C-alpha positions in Angstrom: 20.2 51.7 63.5 22.8 49.9 65.4 25.6 51.7 67.4 27.2 48.2 68.8 30.6 49.9 68.7 29.6 52.9 70.7 29.0 51.8 74.4 27.9 55.4 75.3 24.8 55.2 73.2 21.6 53.4 74.4 20.1 52.0 71.0 16.6 52.0 72.1 14.4 52.3 75.3 11.0 51.0 75.7 8.8 51.5 78.6 5.0 51.8 79.2 3.3 54.1 81.8 1.4 51.1 83.4 4.5 49.0 83.8 7.7 48.9 86.1 9.6 47.2 83.2 12.0 49.1 81.4 13.6 47.6 78.3 17.1 48.7 77.0 17.7 47.2 73.6 20.8 46.6 71.9 20.5 46.3 68.2 23.0 43.7 67.2 23.4 43.1 63.4 26.8 41.3 63.7 27.4 37.7 62.9 29.1 35.3 65.4 31.7 34.4 62.9 34.3 36.6 64.7 33.4 35.5 68.2 36.1 37.4 70.0 35.3 40.8 68.3 31.5 40.3 68.6 31.5 39.3 72.3 34.1 42.1 73.2 31.8 44.7 71.4 28.6 43.3 73.1 30.4 43.3 76.5 31.5 46.9 76.2 27.9 47.7 75.1 26.2 46.0 78.0 28.8 47.7 80.4 27.7 51.0 79.1 23.9 50.2 79.7 24.9 49.0 83.3 26.7 52.6 83.8 23.6 54.3 82.2 21.4 52.8 84.9 23.7 53.1 87.8 24.5 56.6 87.1 20.8 57.3 87.2 20.7 58.8 83.6 18.0 56.3 82.9 15.8 58.3 85.3 16.6 61.7 83.7 15.5 61.1 80.2 13.3 64.2 79.2 9.8 63.4 78.4 9.8 60.1 80.1 8.8 59.1 83.5 10.8 56.1 84.6 9.5 54.7 87.9 12.2 54.8 90.7 11.6 51.0 91.2 12.0 50.2 87.5 12.8 46.8 86.8 15.5 47.0 84.1 15.7 44.3 81.4 18.6 44.4 78.9 17.6 42.7 75.6 19.9 42.1 72.7 18.0 42.2 69.4 20.1 40.1 67.3 20.2 39.6 63.6 22.1 36.2 64.0 21.5 33.2 66.2 24.3 32.7 68.7 27.0 30.3 68.0 27.6 27.6 70.7 30.5 29.6 72.1 28.2 32.6 72.2 25.4 30.7 74.0 28.1 30.2 77.0 29.2 33.8 76.9 25.6 35.1 76.9 24.7 32.7 79.7 27.7 34.3 81.7 26.3 37.7 80.8 22.8 37.0 82.1 24.3 35.5 85.5 26.3 38.7 86.0 23.3 41.0 85.2 21.2 39.0 87.6 23.8 39.9 90.3 23.2 43.7 89.4 19.3 43.2 89.7 18.8 43.2 86.0 17.1 40.7 83.6 18.7 39.8 80.4 17.3 38.3 77.1 18.2 37.8 73.4 15.7 38.2 70.8 16.3 37.1 67.2 15.0 39.9 64.8 13.2 38.9 61.8 15.2 39.3 58.5 13.5 41.0 55.7 
């Protein structure tokens, strides 16, 4: 279930014991028809993920061993393909996250 409107909730965390990569997944069911609203919600959500990592909460999850040198990937699992305007916005998000030492990726979820 998506909580894209709540930046304090990490939708999904995926890690493997044999890997330094930790994927923080944003479940994004929204259409890009309202670009302003969608981009604002996504930006707030990603800012929440950044705060989650920078505050070290990622490393305090009960039952999970996250390596101190984790390679954090923020992944938006989108139901709808980005519009041309969204592509530009997402490119800026990727560049910004790189300055924070994090990777960024969009994955289109399969419908049905």
